[in-house]
N, C-alpha and C positions, 0 to 999 in steps of 0.2 A: 312179575306174575305171582299171584297169591297161590298158596298151597292149602290143600284140604287139611293136612296134618297140622300146620300152623294155626289154622282156624279152629280146629278141635282143641288144641292146647290153650289158645286164648279163651275159649268158652269155659273150660274147666278152671282156668286161673281166675275168672270172674267170680267163681264160687268161694274163693278164699275168704276166711273170716278175719284174717289179720294181714297187713301188708308184709311182703318179704323184705328182708334186710336190704338197705340201699347202699350204705358205705362199703368200701372194699374191705375194711377191717372187720365189720360185722358179718359180711358175707363169708370171709375167710374163716372166722371163728365158727360160724354155723357149719361150714363144710368139714372143718376139723372135728367138730363134735359128731356129725353124721357119719363120717368115714372112720372115726375112732383113731385119729392120728395124723401127724403132719406128713408122714411118708406117703400114705395113700392119696392124700390131698395133692401133694406135689406131683405124683405120678399122673393123677387125673388131669391136672391143669398144665402139665408139661413144664414145670418150673422146679427150682431147687427147694429142698426142705428149709434151707436158711431163708429163702425169700418168703416162704409161707410163714415162718416164725416172725419175720419182720412185719408182715401184714397183720398178724395176730396182735402184735404189740403196738400197732399203729405207728411204726417207724417209717413205713411207706404208706402213703395215703392215696395216691393217684396211679392206678395201673395203666399199662399201655392199652390202647384201644382194643386190640385183639384179646388180651388177657381179661380185660373188663367184660367183654362180650362172653367169653367162655365161663367166667366166674358167675355172671348173671344167669346164663343158661343152666349151669349145673345147680345153682341154688334153686331156681324156679322148678327144675325137674324134681327136686326132692322136697320142696316146701309143702307142708300140710298134706301128707299122703292120705290120711283118713278122710279129710274133707274132700279131697280129689276123688277118692273111691266112692264116697257117699253121693257126690254129684253125678258121677258116671252111672252108678247103680240106679238112681232116680230117673235119669234120662233114658236108660235102657229098659226100665220096667214099667214106668207109669207116665212120665211127662213127655218124653220124646225131645226132639231138637227143633229149633227154628233156624232155618238157613236163609241167609240173605246173600245173593250172589249176582254178579254181573259177568256173564260169560257167553260164549258162542255155543248155541244149541243147534244140532242138526238131528235128523232121525231117519231111520230106514223103515219104510212102511209099504203098503200095497202099491202096485204100479198106478201112476196117474195122480199121485199126491205131491204136494209141495214139500220137498225134503231138503231144500237149500238151507245150509246153516246160517243163522243170523244171531246177532247180538241181542240178548234179552236180560232184563233185570227182574229177578224173581225173589220174592220173600214168601216162604212157605213153612208150615209146620210139618215136620216129618214124624211119622209114627215111631213109637219106641223100638220096634223091631229093627228099623234101619239105624237108629242110634246105637243099639246093641251091636249090630254088625260092624259099624264104623269103629267103635271103641275096641271091639275084640280084634279087628284087623290091625288097628294101630298098636295095640298092646303086643300083638304077635310079631310086630316089626314089618308089617306090609309096606310096600313101596307106595309112592305117590300115585302111580298109575292105578294100582289096585284100589286105593281109597277113592280116587276119582271115579272109577267104574262103579263102586258101591253107591257113591253119591248120585251118579247118573241114573242108576236103577231106581233110587229113591225118588228123585225128581221126576223121572218118567212115570212112575206109578202114581204119584200124588198130583202132579200138574198136567201132564200130557194125557195119561190114561184115566185120570179122575177116579182112582181106586177101582178100576175095572169097569167103569160105566161107558167108556168110549175108547176108540182107537186101539182095539185089540191087536196084539202082535207088534206094536210099535217099539222099536229099539232106539234109545236116545243116546246121542253122542254129546259129551260135555267137554268142550275144548276151549282154548284161549281164555282161560280164567283171568279176568282183570281184578276181581275182588270176590272173596268168599269169607263170610263171617257166620259163626254159629252162636246160638244162644241157648242156655239151658232153661 
């Protein structure tokens, strides 16, 4: 099951101007520079300082799979922060986001309407105000449910209510997400 948070992170990573370090040694050296020492790097990754030093000197080249995943995640989280901020600011103020999702949508509306949830594949451009809300919530540490709720409100506004031209009072439910991708 795909998550909205992962989709937002992938979209921002697409704005990077240089590729992130790939090898374990290069990733470890980058983290040591960013965190200003081997002690903080070791604490972050849950390994010893000596192990960090051995990666920095390329004495160890292939980390265990779980360490490789943590290392990659921490490097990507810190890679090109100014480029990341610029991309988020542009999406939140002028450009908006494009969302491509395959999920189950249901809705609550006036009596007598068809409100059975069904699987839909939607590709829509979301206005900048929803991009701003999604990024602000993500930066504030919102959970996946809250991000999904904001995305449901955005999709309901743009697709189902057509920016206020139809289906007034319709509340959209966004569940069983099979795939969700965002583009800047």
